[in-house]
C-alpha positions in Angstrom: 53.0 107.0 89.3 56.6 107.9 89.4 59.2 105.5 90.9 60.0 108.1 93.6 56.4 108.1 94.8 56.4 104.3 95.1 59.6 104.5 97.1 58.1 107.2 99.4 54.9 105.2 99.9 56.8 102.1 100.7 59.0 104.0 103.2 56.0 105.6 104.9 54.3 102.2 105.1 57.3 100.4 106.6 57.8 103.2 109.2 54.2 102.9 110.2 54.4 99.1 110.5 57.5 99.3 112.5 55.9 101.9 114.8 53.3 99.2 115.6 56.0 96.6 116.3 55.5 94.6 113.1 57.5 91.4 112.9 59.8 90.4 110.0 59.0 93.3 107.7 60.1 92.5 104.1 60.2 94.8 101.2 60.1 93.1 97.8 60.8 95.1 94.6 58.6 93.3 92.0 58.7 96.0 89.3 60.8 93.8 87.0 58.7 90.7 87.4 55.1 92.0 87.5 52.9 94.9 86.3 50.8 94.5 89.5 53.0 96.9 91.6 56.5 98.1 92.2 56.7 97.0 95.8 55.2 94.3 98.0 55.5 95.0 101.7 55.0 91.9 103.9 54.7 92.0 107.6 53.4 90.0 110.5 51.5 90.7 113.7 51.0 88.6 116.8 47.2 88.8 117.0 44.1 90.3 115.4 44.4 93.6 117.3 48.0 94.2 116.4 47.4 93.3 112.7 44.5 95.8 112.6 46.6 98.5 114.4 49.4 98.0 111.9 46.9 98.5 109.0 45.3 101.5 110.7 48.7 103.2 111.2 49.9 102.5 107.7 46.6 103.8 106.2 46.6 106.9 108.3 50.2 107.9 107.6 49.8 107.2 103.8 46.6 109.2 103.8 48.2 112.2 105.5 51.0 112.0 102.9 48.3 112.2 100.1 48.0 108.5 99.2 44.7 106.7 99.4 44.2 103.0 99.2 42.5 101.8 96.1 41.3 98.8 98.1 41.6 97.2 101.5 40.6 93.6 102.0 40.5 91.3 105.0 40.4 93.9 107.8 37.6 92.3 109.8 39.1 88.9 110.1 42.6 90.3 110.2 44.4 87.1 109.4 45.6 88.7 106.1 45.0 92.3 105.4 45.8 93.4 101.8 46.1 97.1 101.2 46.3 98.1 97.6 48.0 101.4 96.8 48.5 100.5 93.2 52.3 100.8 93.0 52.7 99.5 96.6 50.8 96.5 98.0 50.9 95.9 101.7 50.3 92.5 103.1 49.8 92.2 106.9 49.5 88.7 108.2 49.0 86.9 111.4 51.9 84.5 111.9 50.0 81.3 110.9 48.7 82.7 107.6 52.0 84.2 106.7 53.7 80.8 106.9 50.8 79.2 105.0 50.7 81.6 102.1 54.5 82.2 102.0 54.5 85.1 99.6 58.2 85.5 99.9 58.6 82.1 98.2 55.9 82.8 95.6 57.5 86.1 94.7 61.1 85.0 95.1 61.9 86.5 91.6 61.4 89.9 93.2 64.4 91.6 94.8 64.6 92.0 98.6 65.1 95.7 99.4 66.5 97.2 102.6 64.5 100.1 104.1 67.6 102.3 103.5 67.2 101.6 99.8 63.9 103.5 99.8 65.4 106.8 100.9 64.9 109.5 98.3 
């Protein structure tokens, strides 16, 4: 997938998460440190319903833009929903699990990207 598609996917996902009042949305460019994906998007929700609503909104908007998730895990428990779009991986946590797993620390070699940096 082209870089521009990954940026567009990330931008759509971030907009969707923000629409559902996601907390502390982080965009990590991991393209230079991993072959897993180009971007990790990490966000938090206050409770199970919000975490699921954030995932639903992101999935719906990405689908409408022509992107389908390769895999979605953790939706039922909603303490960590992982949405794999190949070049973009979305992690939606409840606050407790986000602190526990601390992906920002694990992937600190990635570059933090501002949402404006995703504009085409």
